[in-house]
C-alpha positions as CSV (number, residue, x, y, z in Angstrom):
1,M,0.0,0.0,0.0
2,A,1.2,3.5,-0.8
3,A,2.2,5.8,2.0
4,K,1.0,9.3,2.5
5,G,1.3,11.3,-0.7
6,G,2.2,8.2,-2.7
7,W,5.7,8.4,-1.4
8,I,6.2,4.7,-0.8
9,M,5.1,1.8,-2.9
10,H,5.5,-1.9,-2.2
11,A,6.2,-4.3,-5.0
12,E,2.9,-6.1,-5.1
13,E,1.2,-3.0,-6.6
14,R,2.2,-3.5,-10.2
15,D,2.9,-6.4,-12.5
16,G,5.2,-6.7,-15.5
17,P,8.7,-8.1,-16.1
18,G,11.8,-6.0,-16.5
19,G,13.9,-6.5,-19.6
20,H,17.2,-4.6,-19.4
21,V,20.6,-6.1,-18.7
22,P,22.0,-4.9,-15.3
23,V,25.6,-3.5,-15.7
24,M,28.4,-5.6,-14.2
25,L,25.8,-7.6,-12.3
26,D,28.1,-10.6,-11.3
27,R,30.7,-8.3,-9.9
28,V,28.0,-6.3,-7.9
29,L,26.7,-9.5,-6.4
30,E,30.2,-10.7,-5.6
31,I,31.2,-7.5,-3.8
32,L,27.9,-7.0,-1.9
33,G,27.4,-10.7,-1.1
34,P,29.4,-11.0,2.1
35,A,27.7,-8.0,3.6
36,L,24.1,-9.2,2.8
37,A,24.4,-12.8,3.7
38,A,22.9,-12.6,7.2
39,P,19.2,-12.7,7.7
40,G,17.7,-9.2,8.3
41,A,20.4,-7.4,6.2
42,V,19.2,-4.2,4.6
43,C,20.5,-2.9,1.2
44,V,19.7,0.4,-0.4
45,D,19.6,0.7,-4.2
46,A,19.9,4.4,-4.5
47,N,19.2,4.5,-8.3
48,L,16.7,1.8,-8.7
49,G,16.0,2.2,-12.5
50,L,14.3,-0.9,-13.8
51,G,15.3,-3.0,-10.7
52,G,17.6,-5.4,-12.4
53,H,20.3,-5.3,-9.7
54,A,17.6,-5.2,-7.0
55,E,15.9,-8.3,-8.4
56,A,19.2,-10.2,-8.4
57,L,20.2,-9.2,-4.9
58,L,16.8,-10.2,-3.5
59,A,17.0,-13.6,-5.3
60,A,20.5,-14.2,-4.1
61,H,19.7,-13.4,-0.4
62,P,16.4,-14.7,0.9
63,G,16.7,-12.8,4.2
64,L,17.5,-9.5,2.6
65,R,15.3,-6.4,2.9
66,L,15.8,-4.0,0.0
67,I,15.0,-0.3,-0.2
68,G,14.9,1.0,-3.7
69,I,15.0,4.8,-4.4
70,D,14.3,6.5,-7.7
71,R,12.9,10.0,-8.6
72,D,11.4,8.7,-11.9
73,P,7.8,7.5,-11.4
74,A,8.0,5.3,-14.5
75,A,11.0,3.6,-13.0
76,I,9.2,3.0,-9.7
77,E,6.2,1.6,-11.6
78,R,8.3,-0.8,-13.8
79,S,10.4,-1.9,-10.9
80,T,7.3,-2.6,-8.8
81,G,6.2,-5.1,-11.4
82,R,9.6,-6.7,-11.7
83,L,10.0,-7.1,-8.0
84,A,6.5,-8.3,-7.3
85,P,7.7,-11.8,-6.3
86,Y,9.7,-10.2,-3.5
87,A,7.0,-7.7,-2.4
88,R,7.3,-8.5,1.3
89,R,11.0,-7.7,1.3
90,A,11.2,-4.7,-1.2
91,T,10.1,-1.2,-0.4
92,L,10.3,1.3,-3.3
93,V,10.5,5.0,-2.6
94,R,10.0,7.8,-5.1
95,A,12.7,10.3,-4.0
96,V,16.1,11.7,-5.1
97,S,19.1,9.7,-3.9
98,D,20.3,12.6,-1.6
99,E,17.1,12.2,0.4
100,L,18.5,8.9,1.6
101,P,18.7,10.0,5.3
102,E,15.1,11.1,5.3
103,V,14.0,7.9,3.6
104,L,15.8,5.7,6.1
105,A,14.4,7.8,9.0
106,R,10.9,7.5,7.7
107,L,11.2,3.7,7.4
108,G,12.7,3.4,10.9
109,V,16.0,2.0,9.5
110,D,19.1,3.0,11.7
111,E,21.8,1.3,9.6
112,V,22.2,-0.6,6.3
113,H,24.5,-3.4,5.3
114,G,24.8,-2.6,1.6
115,A,24.4,0.4,-0.7
116,L,24.4,0.4,-4.5
117,F,24.7,3.5,-6.7
118,D,24.0,2.8,-10.4
119,L,24.4,6.3,-11.7
120,G,23.5,8.1,-14.9
121,V,20.5,7.8,-17.2
122,S,18.6,4.5,-17.6
123,S,17.9,2.7,-20.9
124,P,14.2,3.5,-20.9
125,Q,14.9,7.1,-20.4
126,L,17.3,7.0,-23.4
127,D,15.0,4.9,-25.5
128,E,11.8,6.8,-25.0
129,A,12.0,9.7,-27.5
130,A,9.5,11.9,-25.7
131,R,11.8,12.2,-22.6
132,G,14.3,14.2,-24.7
133,F,17.5,12.6,-23.4
134,A,18.9,11.4,-26.7
135,Y,20.2,13.3,-29.7
136,S,19.3,10.2,-31.9
137,Y,15.6,11.2,-31.7
138,D,13.8,14.4,-32.6
139,A,11.8,15.2,-29.4
140,P,11.0,18.1,-27.1
141,L,14.0,19.3,-25.1
142,D,13.0,17.8,-21.7
143,M,15.6,15.6,-20.0
144,R,13.8,15.5,-16.6
145,M,14.2,12.3,-14.6
146,D,11.3,13.5,-12.5
147,P,8.6,14.7,-14.9
148,G,7.1,16.8,-12.1
149,Q,9.9,19.2,-11.6
150,E,9.9,22.6,-13.3
151,L,13.4,22.9,-14.8
152,T,13.8,21.4,-18.3
153,A,16.6,21.3,-20.8
154,E,14.5,23.7,-22.9
155,S,14.4,26.3,-20.1
156,V,18.2,26.0,-19.5
157,V,19.0,26.4,-23.2
158,N,16.7,29.4,-23.7
159,S,17.0,31.3,-20.4
160,Y,20.5,30.8,-19.0
161,S,23.1,33.5,-19.8
162,E,25.9,32.8,-22.2
163,G,28.3,32.6,-19.2
164,E,26.2,30.1,-17.4
165,L,25.8,28.0,-20.4
166,T,29.6,28.1,-21.0
167,R,30.2,27.0,-17.4
168,I,27.7,24.1,-17.6
169,L,29.1,22.8,-20.9
170,R,32.7,23.1,-19.7
171,D,32.2,21.6,-16.2
172,Y,29.5,19.0,-16.8
173,G,30.1,18.2,-20.4
174,E,33.9,18.6,-20.5
175,E,33.3,20.4,-23.8
176,R,36.5,22.0,-25.2
177,F,34.5,24.4,-27.3
178,A,32.0,25.3,-24.5
179,A,32.2,29.1,-25.2
180,R,31.7,28.6,-28.9
181,V,28.7,26.4,-28.4
182,A,27.2,28.7,-25.8
183,R,27.6,31.7,-28.1
184,S,25.8,29.8,-30.9
185,L,23.0,28.8,-28.6
186,V,22.4,32.4,-27.5
187,R,22.5,33.7,-31.1
188,E,20.1,31.0,-32.4
189,R,17.6,31.3,-29.6
190,A,17.4,35.1,-30.2
191,A,15.8,34.3,-33.6
192,V,13.7,31.3,-32.6
193,P,13.6,29.5,-29.2
194,I,15.4,26.1,-29.2
195,T,12.7,23.5,-28.3
196,T,13.8,20.2,-29.9
197,T,16.6,17.8,-29.5
198,K,17.2,17.8,-33.3
199,R,17.7,21.5,-33.5
200,L,19.9,21.6,-30.5
201,A,22.1,18.8,-32.0
202,E,22.3,20.7,-35.3
203,I,23.4,24.0,-33.6
204,V,26.0,22.2,-31.5
205,R,27.4,20.4,-34.5
206,A,27.7,23.6,-36.5
207,A,29.5,25.3,-33.6
208,I,32.2,22.5,-33.3
209,P,35.2,22.9,-35.7
210,A,35.0,20.5,-38.7
211,A,38.3,18.8,-37.9
212,T,37.0,17.9,-34.4
213,R,33.7,16.6,-35.7
214,R,35.5,13.8,-37.7
215,T,36.3,11.8,-34.6
216,G,34.8,11.0,-31.2
217,G,31.2,10.3,-32.2
218,N,28.3,12.7,-32.3
219,P,29.6,16.2,-31.3
220,A,26.4,16.9,-29.4
221,K,26.9,14.1,-26.8
222,R,28.9,16.3,-24.4
223,T,26.3,19.1,-24.6
224,F,23.4,16.6,-23.9
225,Q,25.3,15.2,-21.0
226,A,25.9,18.6,-19.5
227,L,22.3,19.7,-19.9
228,R,21.0,16.4,-18.4
229,I,23.3,16.8,-15.3
230,E,22.3,20.4,-14.8
231,V,18.5,19.7,-15.2
232,N,18.6,16.8,-12.7
233,G,21.3,18.1,-10.4
234,E,23.0,14.7,-10.7
235,L,26.4,15.5,-9.3
236,I,25.0,17.6,-6.5
237,A,22.8,14.6,-5.5
238,L,25.7,12.2,-5.6
239,E,27.9,14.6,-3.6
240,R,25.3,14.4,-0.8
241,A,24.0,10.9,-1.2
242,L,27.2,8.9,-1.3
243,P,28.5,10.3,2.1
244,A,25.1,9.7,3.6
245,A,25.1,6.1,2.5
246,L,28.6,5.6,3.9
247,D,27.4,7.1,7.2
248,A,24.5,4.7,7.3
249,L,26.6,1.5,6.8
250,A,27.1,-0.9,9.6
251,V,30.6,-2.3,10.3
252,G,31.2,-4.8,7.5
253,G,28.7,-3.0,5.3
254,R,29.7,-2.4,1.7
255,V,29.0,0.2,-1.0
256,V,29.3,-0.2,-4.8
257,V,29.3,2.8,-7.2
258,L,28.8,2.3,-10.9
259,S,29.5,5.5,-12.8
260,Y,29.4,6.2,-16.6
261,H,31.4,9.3,-17.1
262,S,34.6,10.8,-15.7
263,L,32.8,13.4,-13.5
264,E,30.8,10.8,-11.6
265,D,33.8,8.5,-11.3
266,R,36.1,11.3,-10.1
267,L,33.5,12.3,-7.4
268,A,33.1,8.7,-6.2
269,K,36.8,8.3,-6.0
270,Q,37.3,11.4,-4.0
271,V,34.6,10.5,-1.5
272,L,35.8,6.9,-1.0
273,V,39.5,7.7,-0.8
274,A,38.7,10.4,1.8
275,R,37.0,7.8,4.0
276,T,39.8,5.2,3.5
277,R,42.7,7.5,4.5
278,D,44.5,7.6,7.8
279,T,44.3,11.2,9.0
280,S,47.0,11.0,11.7
281,P,49.4,14.0,11.6
282,P,52.4,13.2,9.4
283,G,55.7,12.2,11.0
284,L,54.2,10.1,13.9
285,P,55.9,6.8,14.5
286,V,52.5,5.0,14.7
287,P,49.1,6.1,13.5
288,L,46.7,7.5,16.1
289,P,43.8,5.2,16.9
290,A,41.2,8.0,16.5
291,H,42.6,8.8,13.1
292,R,42.5,5.3,11.6
293,P,40.5,4.9,8.4
294,W,36.7,4.3,8.6
295,F,36.6,2.2,5.4
296,R,38.8,0.1,3.2
297,L,38.7,0.0,-0.6
298,L,37.6,-3.2,-2.2
299,T,38.7,-2.3,-5.7
300,R,42.1,-1.2,-7.0
301,G,41.2,1.9,-8.9
302,A,38.0,1.7,-11.1
303,E,37.1,-1.7,-12.4
304,L,36.0,-2.0,-16.0
305,P,33.5,-4.4,-17.6
306,D,35.1,-7.4,-19.2
307,E,34.7,-8.6,-22.8
308,D,31.8,-11.0,-22.0
309,E,30.0,-8.1,-20.3
310,L,30.4,-5.9,-23.3
311,A,29.2,-8.6,-25.7
312,R,26.0,-9.0,-23.6
313,N,25.5,-5.3,-23.0
314,P,27.3,-2.8,-25.2
315,R,25.9,0.1,-23.1
316,A,28.2,-1.0,-20.3
317,A,31.2,0.2,-22.2
318,S,31.6,3.4,-20.2
319,A,30.9,1.8,-16.8
320,R,33.4,2.2,-14.0
321,L,33.0,0.3,-10.7
322,R,34.4,1.3,-7.3
323,A,33.6,-0.2,-3.9
324,A,34.5,0.1,-0.2
325,E,33.7,-1.6,3.2
326,R,33.2,-0.1,6.6
327,I,35.8,-1.3,9.0
328,R,35.2,0.9,12.1
329,E,32.2,1.4,14.3
330,R,30.4,4.7,14.0
331,E,31.1,7.1,16.9
């Protein structure tokens, strides 16, 4: 039954199988497995999507309770059907990942034993043209993961200043020609507002030097990434949600982060490395007990999908996996 305001749904409310291929599933199960083996373990899937990872975790651990979070109502609906066989052990929450502390408090959960962040945009969001995430379709410029929010890619493109657009394209899209693209967008929108993915892609393509357009795929991909991150506040959410998940982990609890571009991976690395570093003052003969690391890394650098994974799921090509385990009790 849904909670007040439709905020929580349980998995028996919808039917319908999933269909996507979860990224690096075997490795996710391997890493989280030891932390979730005990009856009563709790795992948070902070970016539920279609529920593929969640389904596999529930199947692998009969005593597991799973809390799935996603801001996209379509994702909640589809995952509800997919996870129907595990309805008594799966609670799905429509929320942004950085609302994790409030979600756990509302559910009366003091600590968790596993946390999974499968970042980025989901396959249905890319494949449904009307969502406006992909430059391969001509669609309204939307890009909202939560259709109920006000900010859209169209409003960003048509209302942000040239300086703001340059910053977004540079910082979130790592676009070398951010200033050129921003200048073109401002010039073109002065004549006619930019309202479709096709026109946006054409403007970006024309702004990128011809020599650069010959390599590296569609020249609009960096602009689309930047706009999507801005519209959905993705990096801001991750910057808050990942530390919150680490704070909630019990000793022996583990976190896995799957990222799909360098900005996500860099942020995940910074957060995890900070928690696994001894903070004793330099030069001491032995580390101070109070400054020992709270976590240990479970991966050496970022792990990449193997050839078998890429053959099954080409969209996993950009995936990077990092993981850590809590080794000290919370104070």
